[in-house]
Each structure stands twice: as structure tokens, then as C-alpha cells.
C-alpha positions in Angstrom: -16.9 14.3 2.8 -14.4 16.5 4.6 -10.7 16.0 3.8 -8.2 14.8 6.5 -5.4 17.2 7.3 -2.2 15.2 7.9 0.2 18.2 8.1 2.1 18.5 11.4 3.4 21.7 12.9 6.9 20.0 13.1 6.9 19.1 9.4 9.7 20.8 7.4 8.2 20.0 4.0 4.9 19.3 2.4 3.5 15.8 2.8 4.1 13.1 0.3 2.0 10.1 1.4 3.1 6.8 0.0 0.8 4.3 1.7 -2.3 4.1 3.8 -3.8 1.5 6.2 -7.1 1.5 8.2 -6.6 0.4 11.8 -9.3 -1.3 14.0 -11.4 1.5 15.2 -11.2 3.2 11.8 -8.1 5.3 12.5 -5.9 5.9 9.5 -2.1 5.1 9.5 0.0 6.6 6.8 3.6 7.0 5.7 4.9 10.5 4.8 8.0 10.2 2.6 9.1 13.8 2.5 8.9 14.2 6.3 10.4 10.7 7.0 7.6 9.8 9.3 4.6 7.6 10.1 1.4 9.4 11.1 -1.9 8.5 12.7 -5.0 10.4 11.7 -8.7 10.4 12.8 -11.1 10.5 9.8 -14.0 11.5 12.0 -12.4 14.7 13.1 -10.2 15.2 10.0 -7.1 15.8 12.2 -3.7 14.3 12.9 -3.3 12.4 16.2 0.3 11.5 16.4 3.5 11.4 14.4 6.6 9.2 14.6 10.0 10.0 13.0 11.7 7.2 11.1 15.4 6.6 10.4 14.9 7.5 6.7 12.4 7.8 3.9 9.5 5.2 4.2 7.5 3.7 1.4 5.3 0.7 2.1 3.1 0.0 5.1 1.2 -2.9 6.4 -0.7 -3.9 9.6 0.6 -6.7 11.9 -1.1 -8.7 14.6 -1.2 -7.2 18.1 -1.6 -3.5 17.4 1.5 -3.2 15.4 2.5 -2.2 11.9 5.5 -2.5 9.6 7.1 0.1 7.2 9.7 -0.4 4.5 12.6 1.9 4.4 14.2 1.3 1.0 17.5 3.3 1.3 18.3 1.5 4.6 17.3 -2.0 3.3 15.2 -2.4 6.4 11.7 -3.1 7.8 10.8 -0.9 10.8 8.0 -2.3 13.0 6.0 0.1 15.1 3.5 -0.1 17.9 0.1 1.6 17.7 -1.5 1.7 21.1 -3.8 4.3 22.8 -3.6 6.4 19.7 0.2 6.7 20.1 3.0 5.5 17.8 6.3 4.1 19.0 9.3 2.4 17.3 9.8 -1.3 17.9 12.1 -3.7 16.0 14.4 -3.1 13.1 14.6 -6.0 10.6 17.6 -5.7 8.2 17.1 -7.3 4.8 19.0 -7.4 1.5 17.8 -4.9 -1.2 15.7 -1.9 -1.9 12.4 -2.8 -0.3 9.2 -1.1 -1.3 5.8 -2.8 -1.3 4.9 -4.8 1.8 2.1 -6.9 3.4 1.9 -9.8 5.8 0.8 -13.4 5.4 1.2 -16.5 7.5 4.0 -15.0 9.8 5.9 -13.8 6.8 6.4 -10.4 5.2 5.6 -10.2 1.6 8.0 -7.7 0.1 8.6 -6.2 -3.3 12.1 -5.2 -4.2 13.9 -3.2 -6.8 17.5 -3.8 -7.9 16.9 -6.6 -8.7 13.2 -6.5 -9.0 11.6 -9.5 -7.2 8.9 -10.5 -4.7 10.0 -12.3 -1.5 8.6 -14.0 1.6 10.8 -12.9 4.5 10.6 -14.0 8.1 10.8 -11.9 11.3 14.6 -12.2 11.4 15.0 -10.9 7.8 15.8 -14.3 6.3 14.5 -14.8 2.8 12.2 -17.9 2.8 11.2 -17.8 -0.9 11.5 -15.3 -3.8 10.1 -14.9 -7.3 12.0 -13.0 -10.0 11.0 -14.4 -13.4 7.3 -13.9 -14.2 6.3 -17.5 -15.0 3.1 -17.2 -17.0 4.8 -16.7 -20.5 8.5 -16.7 -19.3 9.1 -13.4 -21.1 8.0 -10.8 -18.4 9.7 -10.1 -15.2 8.8 -7.9 -12.2 10.2 -4.5 -12.9 8.7 -2.4 -10.0 6.5 -4.4 -7.5 5.6 -1.3 -5.7 2.4 -2.1 -3.8 1.1 -5.4 -2.3 -2.2 -6.4 -0.9 -3.0 -9.7 0.9 -6.6 -10.7 1.2 -8.7 -13.8 2.1 -10.5 -15.8 -0.7 -12.2 -19.1 -0.1 -10.5 -19.7 3.2 -7.0 -19.0 1.7 -4.7 -16.1 1.6 -4.1 -14.5 -1.8 -1.5 -11.9 -2.7 -1.9 -9.1 -5.2 1.0 -7.1 -6.5 0.9 -4.0 -8.7 3.8 -3.4 -11.0 4.0 -0.1 -12.8 7.0 -1.3 -14.8 5.0 -4.1 -16.5 1.6 -2.4 -16.0 0.2 -5.5 -14.5 -1.7 -6.7 -11.4 -0.5 -10.2 -10.4 -2.5 -12.6 -8.3 -0.5 -15.2 -6.3 -1.0 -17.8 -3.7 0.7 -17.9 -0.3 3.7 -19.7 -1.7 4.3 -17.0 -4.5 2.8 -19.2 -7.2 1.2 -17.1 -9.9 -2.5 -17.6 -10.3 -3.5 -14.9 -12.7 -2.3 -11.7 -14.3 -4.4 -8.7 -15.1 -3.8 -5.7 -17.4 -5.8 -3.2 -19.4 -4.8 -0.5 -22.0 -6.1 2.2 -19.6 -3.9 0.9 -16.8 -0.7 3.0 -17.5 0.7 3.2 -13.9 -0.8 0.7 -11.4 0.1 1.6 -7.8 -1.9 1.3 -4.6 -4.1 -1.7 -3.9 -7.0 -2.4 -1.5 -9.5 -5.3 -1.2 -13.2 -4.4 -1.0 -14.3 -8.1 -0.9 -16.5 -10.0 -3.3 -13.6 -10.7 -5.7 -13.0 -7.0 -6.2 -9.7 -5.1 -5.8 -9.2 -1.3 -5.9 -6.3 -0.3 -8.1 -4.8 3.2 -8.2 -3.9 4.2 -11.8 -1.3 6.8 -10.9 0.5 9.6 -12.6 -1.0 12.9 -13.8 -4.8 12.8 -13.7 -4.9 9.7 -11.7 -7.9 7.4 -11.7 -9.1 4.7 -9.3 -10.2 1.4 -10.9 -12.1 -1.6 -9.5 -10.7 -4.9 -10.7 -13.2 -7.8 -10.9 -11.0 -10.8 -10.6 -13.7 -13.2 -12.0 -13.9 -11.3 -15.3 -10.6 -9.5 -15.4 -12.3 -6.2 -16.1 -11.2 -2.9 -14.8 -14.0 -0.3 -14.2 -13.3 3.3 -13.3 -14.6 4.3 -9.9 -13.0 7.8 -9.4 -11.4 10.3 -11.6 -11.2 14.0 -12.3 -14.9 14.4 -12.0 -14.6 13.4 -8.4 -11.6 15.8 -7.8 -9.0 12.9 -7.9 -5.7 14.5 -8.7 -2.3 12.8 -8.5 -2.6 9.8 -6.1 -0.6 6.6 -5.6 -2.2 4.9 -2.5 -5.6 3.8 -1.4 -7.2 2.2 1.7 -10.7 1.2 2.6 -12.8 1.3 5.8 -15.4 -1.4 5.4 -17.3 -0.3 8.5 -17.5 3.3 7.5 -17.9 2.4 3.8 -15.2 4.9 2.9 -12.3 5.0 0.5 -9.2 7.0 1.3 -6.7 8.3 -1.2 -3.8 10.7 -0.9 -3.8 14.0 -2.9 -0.4 15.0 -4.0 -1.0 17.6 -6.6 -3.3 20.3 -5.4 -3.2 19.8 -1.6 -0.4 17.4 -0.7 -1.2 17.7 3.0 -4.6 16.0 2.8 -6.2 12.6 2.4 -9.5 12.6 0.5 -12.5 10.6 1.7 -15.1 9.1 -0.7 -18.2 7.3 0.5 -18.9 3.9 -1.2 -22.2 2.2 -1.8 
């Protein structure tokens, strides 16, 4: 499939895409770290539709109810909410929080946020108040979150489940809505877990980042990781992934050879 060009004429640097999300209508929302912006792209045409400048470098991205989204801005210790209407982006509220915030998603009116310094996972309300947090990794009481960089919330058996990738501990952690750990997954081949996306049926896409990145499918019923994409499919250095279920398409950023594009792969 054709690549999506996310380079804007106003960009002063090459693009470094840190997160992706598929909007209703199959438009693609993305955060561009090096150009301090959020961008809206159309996979059908392969072109950029709109761009919104942010107060500082963004990292994580998630969708919110009501045609909105939220972006973490680590150096400002803030969550910036944005509006996505009529194919246009606009700034909304700033939510000030404590700490370097990276991964983000949304569950039951709370933001699920991954922090560094100190590393932890937290549920935060719309006013920036910390409702609950998890620092010590409780399965064997020896591991801790080191870099909870990407978060994915999905529905399983009528409940919300949270997945967290931590490239410091090389694990994927599965938690319930109250941050209680349900399972932990790892594999010798999983050297740098980053972006996550649910494909349903008890399967989670996991980016295995770094040089010569790969994309794995995690089967939560067996705990097995199976490679879906790699160098044979022209996957270079990537760190984020999103899925369009209606178009049966997987999107990943390409930072190494063509940092200004998003690659598209058709799924079965």
C-alpha cells in the first residue's frame, strides 16, 4: 500500500512520530516530536490534512469522547487536550500534572498515564488529580516500572483492560481498571517493547523497537509473541502502531529511511 506523507511545508525539521491513533472515519492522528505538533492525515489520499502546534515536545496520544484527543507533553508536565472536528485541529484544555508524563490512554473518565522520574502508572482525573498510582511491580515484588512508555486500553469480556509496554523491564503488563496487575508477558526476542494496539480476539500488537524493529502479535491466552512484520516487509526503525479495523490496515511510523512517512500494511 502507498505510504502516507506527514511532512508539512511549515516543518523546520524531519518528522519524528511518537504515537498514532485512528479516528472515526479512518483518519489518522499523530504526534510529531521534532516539530512539536499534532497532525491529521488521510490514509486514502496519503496526504496531510491539518497540523496544530503544541507548547512543547509531545509524546503519547489517545482519543477521548466527543471528537477530542489528549497528548502528553513530558517537559511541561502537562496533558494537552485538542478538538478534532471537520478535519481541523484546535487546542482545548491544559491539564497540569506532576511528573514526566509519557504513555497515555483513557478509561472510565480517567487518564491512564505512564511516568518517568519516578517511574509509575497512574489514574488521573480531568483536573490533574492523581486518583491511584502503581510504582512497585507486584507479581514478584522485585521488578518495578522503569519506562512505561506506551499504554493501550481495550475491552475484554465487558470490562476495560489496560496494557502497558515498558522498554526498561522488557515487559508487557496487563492490568484491570483499578491498576491491579493481571498478567505479565515477556520474551527473549522482545528487547525494546514500545507501541501497542489491540486487534481484538485476545491479541495485542507490540512494537519491538530499536534498530531493525519488528512488530509482534501477543496472544494473551498463551502468552506467545509471533512476528508479524520485519525487515522483509520493509519495517525499519519504528516505535508506534495503530490499527484501522474497518480498513483492515496497520499503520507504523518509519523513522530510519523516510522519517516523514507512515507505512500502511493490509491485515487479513
